[in-house]
C-alpha angles and dihedrals in degrees: 000000000000091000091051093052091047092051091047091051091051092050092050092048092049091049091052092047093051094043094051097071090053090061092046091049091051091050091047091050092050091049091048091050091050092048091050091050090049092050091050090049092051091048091050091050092048091050091050091049091050092050091047092049091049093050091046092050092050093048094047098045098029094225120170104182140283118307100215125157123181116191088345135099123249127210129186110193125217111278093023123114130213111198096184130058116284112228121179120181118189095354142080128259128211115193119191098145137056118299108190094192139030125316117214124182120178121182095003144066126277119210121188111193127211092267095047119122121185116185094187135044128302121222128178131177124191098016137044115253117251102221120180115223089240094055118106121219112178095183134049126302115221122180122184120197125178112240119206110222119249116251111200107309093338120098131164100194122208117006113221126187108248115254114265097021095110094043088051089051089055091048091046092051090052092049091047093053092050092042092051091056091052092044091055090049090051092049091053090060087069088078090065089066093056096059114106115249124233091260092051091050091051091052091050092050090049089055097252124148118277100232099151132020121193135006139218096213119082118203097016143035123286117260100046126134109316141186120266116274096354096051090212111165116269095195107037141028117288122198090200090076098064088035090059094043093049095046092054097047090104093059093041095053091044089056089048089054090050090051092048090053089077092048107106097223134113117277093251090058092050090049089054089051091052090051091049092049091048091050090048091049091050090050091051090050092051092047092052092046092049092048093048093051090050091053096253117148116226090233096042108040124166125244094270092053091046090052091049091051091048091051090048092052093046095049091047092052092047093049094050092044091050092050093046099043094040091057097049114113114249114252117208122202114231115233 
């Protein structure tokens, strides 16, 4: 009997000992849940306070964002208001409206029209500001020009950035971005020349030696009749053609930007022309790639490929003509 009571006591103690952590765990989980809910509530209140403070700051100070232009021109029309500072880097600024803060132009020209009002300071670097007598500047006017030092009796005086350099830099940056995308696409076509051909796969399955993997000619073996210098196939498709065109898109679009620099049109028109040239170049790359994969030689295309090239040339000419003619100033005949 004594042994039975002792065993029963041990069992009851063990049951209590094992049951106790379950209760503690439940309490800990409830406390953790309450703390998580409290933390979420505090975060939601802080977010609401931040949003309210931001809206209140905007309504009190009437701010509408930062007017920042990098390698681009800025224009504030008459009747318009800029509540934040106007900062232009590598571009020109034309102010005909009301600038309620400072105006800073570095590497470009600043023009203040007769209706311009600037409540803050005006600072230019690289060019003198062109300020109309009717313009109002309530702050200071600072103009910084680089002076080349005098050597002996030779002096060059102030060094100004030539007109159009910064707009060309903007156009060149746009052409380089578009050209880089096409160059990467052209580089990826190199992987098409590393795939084993059907004949090579048959030799591998037959247990033959793997001497060569991949080919650049489609529809015939490598090493056939080729064009002078490039050795592109004259009888079959050659993946090296679109590969070459794609790889050199960066240089081609850069040359197009250099040519467009002499085109006397606004910067926005020249940017449209760069986009049109880039789209035309991408279409040419896709046409050459499609023809090469179908086994069409670049010098002996079929009727479908010829029609596609004719459509590409016509659409390119129409797009450039539309951009050029649509941007010409209208000339009125005096009667």
